[in-house]
N, C-alpha and C positions, 0 to 999 in steps of 0.2 A: 504494500500500500504506500502511496506517495506521502512523504512526511509533510506536516504543515508548512505553509509558505507565509512567512511574516512580511509585512510591508517594509521594503527596503527604505531606510531613512533618506538615502541619497535620491530617492524619487522626487523629493520636494526641492531639490537643488537644481532649478532649471537654468538653462544656459543664459537666457536673457533676463537679467534682474534690474534693468534700468529704471530709475525713478524719473518720471516725466510729469510735469504739472502736479507734483506732489502725490502722484499715484505710483505706488511701488509695483514693480513687475508690469509696467504700463501696457506693453503689447499683449502679454498673456491675459491681462484683464480685459482690455478693450476689444480684443479679437473675438470675444464671446457675443458681441452685438449681433452678428448675422444669425445666431441661433434665435434670438428674440424676434428679429425681422421675419425670418422664414417660418418660424413657429407661429407667429402672429398672422402671417399671410395664410398659412394652412387653416388656422382656426376661423379666419374671416371667410375663406372659401367654403368651409363646411357649414358655416352659419348661413351663407347665401344659398347653399343647396337645400336647406330646410324648406324653403318656399315651394320647391318642386318635389318634395318627398325623397330627395336624393338623386333624382334623375337629372342628367344622363350618366353621372359617374357611378352611381350605385343602383342596382336593380331594386333594392329595398333600403330605406333610410337606416334601418337597424345596422346595416353593414358599415356605417360610418364609425361605429364605436371604437374599433381598434385604432383608427386614424385620429380620432378625437383625442384619445389617450396619448398617442404618439406625438401629436403637435403640442399638446399641453406639456408633455415631458420635455420636449425640445425647448419650448419657451422658458420653462423653469430652469433648465440646465444653464441658460444664459446667466441667470442670477446666481445659481449655485456654484458654477465654475468661476465666475468673476469673484465671488466671495472667497472661494478657496485660494485663488491666485493672489489676492491682496495680502495674504499671510499663509503660505502653504504649510500645512501640518495635518496630522491624521484627523483631528476633530473637524477641521474645515473640509477635509476631503470627503467626509460623509455626505455633505450637502452638494458636492459635485457628483458623486456616484449615484445617489438615490434617484434623481430624476432621469439619469441615463438608463437605469433599468426599465423605466417606463417605455423608453424607445425600443430597447432590445426585445422585450417580451410582447409589446403590442404589435410590432411588425411580424413577429413569429406567429402570433394569433391570427393576424390578417392573412398571412400566407395559407395557414391551415383552413381558414374560413373560405377563402376564394378558390382553393385547389383540391381540398380533401372533403370537407363537410362544413357547410355554413354554420349549422347549429353547434357543432363541436368546437369550432373556432371561437364562437361567441361565448360558449360556456367556459372555455379555457382561459379567456382573456383575463378576468380578475384573479383567478387562482395563480396564473403565471406572473402577473404583476406583483402579487403578494409574495410569491417565491423570490422574485427579483429583489424586492425590498428586504426580504428576510436575509438574502445573501449579504447585503451591505450591513445590516444590523448585526449579523453573526460575526462578520469580519471585525467590526468596530468593538464588539463585546470581547472578542478574543484578544484584540490588541490591549484593551483595558486590563485584561487578566494576564497579560504578559506571555501569552502564547499565540501570537498573531497567526491567523490562518486565512489566506486569500483563496484557497482552493474552491470553495463554494462560489464565490463571486466570479472567479475566472471561468468556471464552468458555465455559469449563467450567461456570461458575455460571449463566450466563444462557441458553445454548442449550437446556438441558433445560427451562427455564421457558417457552420458546417451543415446543419440540417436543412436550412432554407434552400440552398442550391440543389440539394438532393430532391427535395419536395418539388421544386420548380421543374426539375428535369423529368421527374416521374409522373407528375400530375399536371394536366393542362389547366390553365386558368379559365374562369368563366367570363373573363374580360379581355379586351384587346390590350396591347402594350404590356402584357404580362412579362415579356422578356426584359423589361426595364428593371426588374428586381435584380438581375445580374449586375447591371450598371451601378445600382445603389450599393450593392455589397462590395464591388470593386472600388468604388470611391471611398467607402468607409475603411476598407483594407489599406488603401493608400494613406488615409489619414493616420491609421495606426502605425504605418511605416515611418511617417514623419515624426510621430511621437517618439518612437524608439531612436530616431536619429536626430534628436533635439540638438545636441551639442555639435556633432559633425556638420549639420546643415548650417548652424549659426557661424561656425568657423569658415565653411566653404563660401558663404555669402558675405564674408567680411564683417560680421557683426551687424548686418542690416536687419535681418529677421531670423528668428530661430525656428527649428523644426516643430516645436510645440505650438508656436503661434500659427504656423502654416497648418498644423493638424486641426486647429479650431476652424480655420477657414474652409478646409477641404471637407471636414465632417459636416459643416453647415451646408456645403454644396450637396451632400447626400440628402439632406432634408429638402432642399430645393428640388432635387431630382424626383423625390417621392411625390412632392406636390405637382410637379410637371406631369408625372405619370397619371395622377388622378385627373388633372385637367384634360388630358388628351384621350383617355381611355373610354371605352363604351362596352356595355354588356354584349357578349357574343349572342346569347339567346335570352329572351325575357318575355314573360307574358304581360309585362307592364307596357304602357304607352306613355309617351312624354306628357307631363302635366302642363296644361295651358296656364300661362301667367297673365292672360288678358283680363 
């Protein structure tokens, strides 16, 4: 069995720690703004869809639920991540990671809903979100008790990244533009690569911008791509007819 994985204290030592306009770690803090912008755009889009019962993006309005949780999580991540980067430490990191689990698990539930079984995906949505929250709570509890263990959180973050492409490959979507899920995953994987290469990127670019700052921007692009997918897609087959807004 794999031994517990404690949070490495060096994780909090980001390459770019510049103080600008009296804001510590300025670029790592302010680069969270796109999460708020795209998360807010997604919520506004879903709100506008309510007047048509979800048509034409959703065959039934109930199918918006995973995306509603997703965009809420992204918008809150903007604040949680900014708060963390003002003073990086384990306690603040909780508020960065908690809303991110909303994103992982809600998209996973959406893929199940649209490709395997609608009712199953909807039923699993909240249990999966609760499990995601539990992974962060358990990690922080373990750190407080001096036996830090990230394994649960790591699994919650990366298992969906492995399972979603498999589901997308094996099960067709009930909507057009279903292949865009691959793009969303690739963009997010690129963001994680920039996160891991924080200092090398900062050095390579002459101290202009760090890998972690770019990670925020690229991850926000994944949110935009999810919104773009919803804007462009249509049900392949549906008994519903467009709702008149006249």
